[in-house]
N, C-alpha and C positions, 0 to 999 in steps of 0.2 A: 667597462662592461663586466657584468658578473660572470665568473667562470661557470661552465656547465656542471662541474663537480660540486660547486657550492649549491647550485639549484637542486641537483639530485640529492644532496645531503639533506636539504630542507624538506624536499618531497618525501624522502624515506622516513625522516623523523616524524613528520606530521601524520603520515598515514599510519605509522606504527603506534604513535601515542593515541591517535583517534581510535584505532581498533582495540587497543588494550583498555582504553577508557570505558569500553562497553561493560567491563566488569563492574565499574562503579554504577553504571546504569542498572544492572541487575541487583546490586546490593542495596542501593538507596532509592530505587524506584524513580529514577530520573531518566526521562527519554534520552536516547543516545543523540538525537538531533541537537538537543540543547548543549550537550557536552562538545559536540563538533563545532557548534557556533562559538562557544566560549573559547575553544582552542584557537579558532581563527582570529578572534578578537585579541587574544593574548599575544599572538605573534604579529599583530598589526602595528600600524604606525604609532598608536597610542599605548601599545602593550610592550612587553619585554623584548619581543622580536624586532621591533622597529622596522617592519616591512611595510613600505608605503605602497598602497594599491588603491587607485580610484578609477579604474577602467570599467565603467558600467557596461559598455558594449561587450567586453570580454566576459564579464560576470554573467550577463544575460545569455550569451552563447553557450557558456559552460553549463548554466542552469537548464537551458532547453534540452541540450544533448543528454544531460543527466536525467532529466525528467522523463525523456523518451524511454530510457532503459529501466527506470524505476517503475514506470507505469506498466511497461510490458511484463516485467517480472511479477508485478502484482496480479495482473490478469492471468499469467501462466500458473500461479499458485492458488488461484481461486477455486474453491470446491463448488462446481456447478450444481451438484446434487443438493447441497444445502441452499445455494444461492437462488435456485429457481423457485423455491417456496416463498421467497421474499422479493421476487423480481419487481412487481408493480410498486409496492411501497418504496423500494430502493430507487427505482427510476424517478418517481415523483419527488423524493427527497433530493436526488441529485440534479434535478432540473428546476422544478417549481420552488423547492426548498432553498436552493442556492439563490434564485432570483429574489425571493422574499427576504432572505438574510441580507442580500446586497442592498435592497431598497431601504430597509429599516435602518441598517447601519449607516447607509449613505445620508439619510436625513439627520441622524445623530451627529455625523461628522460635519455637516453643514453648520449646525448650531454651535458645536463645541469648538471646532477649528476655524470657523468663519470661512469655510470653503463655499464656492459657488455650487449650484445644483449638480452640474456635470462633474465637477471635481469630487463632490461628496459621493456621487454614484460610482465614480471610478474607484475611490478608496473602498467603498462597500463591496464592489465586485472583486477587488484584489483579495480581500480577507474572507470571501464567502465560502471557500472550500475547506474541507476537513481532512484530518490525517489520522486514520484508524491505526496505522502502524505504531504510532506513539502510544495509543491507548493500550494495545495488546502487549507491547513491550513492558509497560508498567504492570499490567495484570500478571504477566508471566513472571516478573520479578517477585511478585507476592504469592506466586503459585496458586492463583485463582483465575477463573474465567467467568463468562456471563451466561445466563440461561438463554435457551433458544426462545425466539429467533434473533436475539440481539446480536450475537457474534456474526452470523452471515450477513445480517442487515447492515451493520456498521461497516463491515469489510467491503461489501458491494457498494454502499453509498460513497465511501471515501475513494474507492477506486474509480468510480464512474462520475463523480461530481467535478473533477478537475476540468474536463472539457467545457463545461458550462461556465466555470469561472474564467477560463481562458477566453471564451467567446465574449463574455460581458466586458472583460478588461479591454480587449482589442476593439470591441464595438464602441465603448465610450471614449477610448483614445481617438478613434476615427472621427467621432462627432466633435471632439475638442479641437482637432487639427484640420478637418476638411470643412471648407466653407459651404454653407447652405445645406448641411446634412442634418436631418432631424432624427429623433428617437424612432419614429415610424420606420425608418430605413433598416432598422435592426431586425424587423420581423421577417422579411424575405431572406435576409442574410442568415438568420437563425436556421431556417429550414434548409437552405443551401449548404450551410456550414456543417450542420449535424447530419443531414441526409447524405451528403457526399462523403463525409468522414465514415459514417456507418457502412455505406456501400463499398468504399475502398477497403475498409477493414475486413468486411465479409469476403470480398473477392480475393484479397491478398492471402487471407487465411487458407482458403481453398487451394490457391495456387501453391502456397508454401508447403502444405501437406502433400499435395501431388508431387511437387518437385523433390522434396526431401526423401519421400518413399522410393523414388526412382534414381536418386543421385548415386548411391553405391560408392561413396568415397572410400578409398583404401585406408586413409589415416583418419581415425576417429576424432583426433584433435582439431580437424578442419571443420567439423560440423558446427561448433559454436561460432567460428569465424564466419561461416556462411549465414548463420542465423543473425548475427550482428548486421551484416550487409542487408539482409531482407527486412529487418526491423527498421533500419534507417531508410530503406527504399520505400517502405510503407508510409512512413511519416512524410517524406518528401513528395511522393505522388499525391497524397491527400492534400497537402498544402498548395502544391502547384495547381490543383483542380479546385481550389477555393473551399476545400473541406477541412474538417477539424482533424489535424494530424494526431493529436493526443487521443482522441476518441478512436481513430483508426488503429493505432498501436495497441490500445487497451483491448479492443475487440479481437485483434489478432492473437494477443496473449490469452484471452479468455477461451477462444475457440481451439487454439493449439493445446491448451490444458486439458481439453476433452478428447482430443484426437490421438491416434496411435501412429507413431513414426519412429524410425531407428534412433537410438541414443537419446531418447526423450529425457530420461532421468538425468543423464550426464549434462544435457543442454540446460535443463531446469536448474541444476546445481550451479553450473557456470554462471547463469544469469542472476541467480541469487547473490553470488559473490560479486558479480559485476555491479548489481544494484547497490550493494553496500559500498563498494569503491566509489560509485557515482555520488552517493549520499555524502561520503566523507569529503570528496573533492568539492562538491557543490557547497556544502555548509562552511567549509574552511574558506572558500573563495568569498562567500557572502559575509562571513565574519570579518575577513580582511577589508571588505568594502565599507563596512560601517565604522563610523568614528564614535566611540562610546560617549565622548563629551557632548556630542550633538543630541544624545538621547536624554540627557539630564533635564533640559528645559521642557521636555515633553512628558515628564513623569505624571503630572497631574492629569493632563488631557488623555494620555495613553491609558492610564488606569481606569479613568471614567469610561472611555470607549470600550475597553476590554470588558468591564463589568456589564455595560449595556449590551454588548454583543453576546456575552455568556448568559445573562439573566433575562434579557428581553428579546433581542433579535432571533437568536437560535431557538429558544423555547417556543416563540410564537410561530415561526416557520415550521417547526417539527409538529406541533399540535395541529396546525391547519392541514399539513400534508398527510398526517396519519389519521385524520378524522374519519375517512371512509373505511378504515380497516379495523378489524377486531383486535385490539391490543389494550391491555389495562393501563391505567394512568401511571403506575410505577415504572413500567417498561418505557412508556413515552417519555417520562421524566429522565430516565437513564439515557435514552437516545439524545435528548436535548442537552444533557450535561456533558457527554463525552465528545462534543463537537470541537475537539482541539484544532487549533490552527497549526500548520506544519510547514513543509518545504515550499509548497506551491505559492502561497501568498508572498513569501520573500522573493521568489523568482519573478513573479508577476510585478512586484514592486520596482524591479529594474526597468520595466517596459517604458514608464513615463520619461525616464532619462533620454531614451532614444527618440521619443516623440517630441522632445523639447518642451514639455509641459512646465510652466513656471513653478508649480508646486511640487515638482518631482522629488526634490531633496526632502521636503517635509513629509511627503507620502511614504518614501522609502523608510525614513526613520520611525515614523509612527507605526507602520506595518511591522517593522522589526521589533519594536517594543511590544506590540500587541501579541505577536507570536511568542515571545519570551514570557510575557505575563500569563498568557493562556496556558502554556505548558507548565509553568510553575504552580499556578493557582489551581487550575482544573486537573492537571496531570497528577499532582501529588495527592489530590483528594478523591480520585476515582475509586480506589479500593474501599475507602471509608463509605462513600456514597453507595456503592454496590452492596455493601454489607447492610447499611441502614435500610435500603429498599428491598433487601432480601432477594437479590438477583445474582448473588455470587455463587459459584460452584468451585469445587477443588479442580486444580489444573490436572488434566489427564496425563498419567504417566505412560508414555509409549515406549515399548521395548524396542531397542535397536538390535537388529539381528546381524550376525556376521556374514550373511549371504543375502543377495538381492536378486530380484527377478524383474525383468522389463518385458511387458507384453508387446509383441510385434505382430505384423501380419502373418497369418499361417498357423497361429497357435491360439486355441480357444481355452485359455486357462488363466487363473489369477493366483497370486501367492497371498494367502489369507491366514490370519492368526485366529485360533479358536480357543476360548478359555473353557476348561473342563470344570463344571460345577462340582462342588464337594458331595452332592447327593446324586451324581450321575451314575448310571448303571455300568459305565465303563471303568469306574474307579476299582483298582485291584486286579483288573484283567490285563493280560498280555495283548500286545498289538495284533498278534496273529489270531487272537480269539475275537477280535472286533470285526464287525461286518463292514469292512472298509471297501468301498467301490474299487473296481479294478484300476480305473484311471484317476484315482485319488491318492496322492503321495504325501506321507507325513515326512517332511524334510528335516525338521528340527523340533526339539522340545525345550522350552524354557522352564526351569524349575529352580526356585530359590536363588534367582539371579545368576544361575549357571545354565549352560547349554549342553544338551545331551543329543548325541547322534543316535536316532532310534534304530532298533532292529526288531525282528518279530517277537523276541522274548522280553522286550522292554515293558515294564508294568506301568500302567497309567495311574497317576495319583491326582487327587482333587486339587484344583488350583493350577494344574499344569497348563501351559500355553503351547498349543500345537501349531506349528507353522506348516500349513497344508497347501499343496499345489494341486488345483483341480478346477474344472469348469463349474459353472453355476449349478447345473443339475446335480452333478456328483457331490458337490459341496453341501447342498441342501440335504441330500440323502444321507451323507455322513453325519451331519449335525443332528438329524433326527435320531440316529442310533446312539448319540451321546446324551440325549435328554434324560 
């Protein structure tokens, strides 16, 4: 039996190496998920670590738990103000788009891999969802972003298309394993699964906000622990009631991101760190599960399927889904190209093992190959494609202030930064001479990468960034005096 100290040593080393490897991700524009997978493969039975791991059930369980917290964190970080402008195209892409991608890819898999119709549809369903986190990590490493509405559209699509991929995967597995069950049975299942998932997510979000606002815990460190339990409870309740647990968790995160409750900023940061830990754990586990030698015979078929997915299935589904919306062809082409495959397909690829599907091993290996190829080919080319299509923008430089403010019940104010134009009438004046509303406080001034604690005699200069605490009305009034 392996001593616990040895296990802890490996865990510590793997987490540390994975976290530090993110520096390589930023420097060479390689998505962190790929590095985590490679680390898992390197310490596996065919790598230098010689750790033998073939427990698909454990890998699936780890993947599902990790996915719950990754999806919740993604919803919590979503900017609803930007997202609601692309709500309908995002919803259609994350449902109809996923279905079309699954069907087209499934037909290709039937002919290339000689799969049956249902096996092809299963493979297509597994690789049908996208991962925008990988896209934006690449763009961030190159210090660029995408023009509106591409960024919120891609973020919302990738966050909300996982439930559909999970539903299709589980649905086709059911058809393959349950006698006398046809595809038509998926239609009522879809409405029950998505409807119940959405209902549970909405109700749990309301309950969580109500509960957290009245909990009044003495120790702040217990709030993240409570949130972990409530996120897991949301997922379990939804699944027990035949709903989509992933959709429920995503909606809870999305709604909590717009709500006000104690220690919200601290909870969000905790779950961001937890999501990264879950990604590291999940990808290393999946990297251990794969045997690199099994991928070699699939290189030809894997590359062909990857190119068909990138150049045919994804573009066709995107163009058809965005047909009713006003968006030029360059932006549609960009949406089609950044459909990277990520963590969810590899997690879903473990499901056939549990269902006893004869092609389970082939499906897992081909999905693993498609994800790696997609990340390498599409991922590294995204900055170039964005530049060619003239859809790239400089990455916004956000000032990090040494003070923070968290809005809670009972205070009608926000901490906002205001940039002083060089031609502003306020330039050269002392703060006491400005017409600052009584309940508008200038907390800090950022000037030339340095911070100044303001007083009445502080002179305003062009380009100053004022950190102001005020309600909406006073803030607008103050901004008008600075024009």
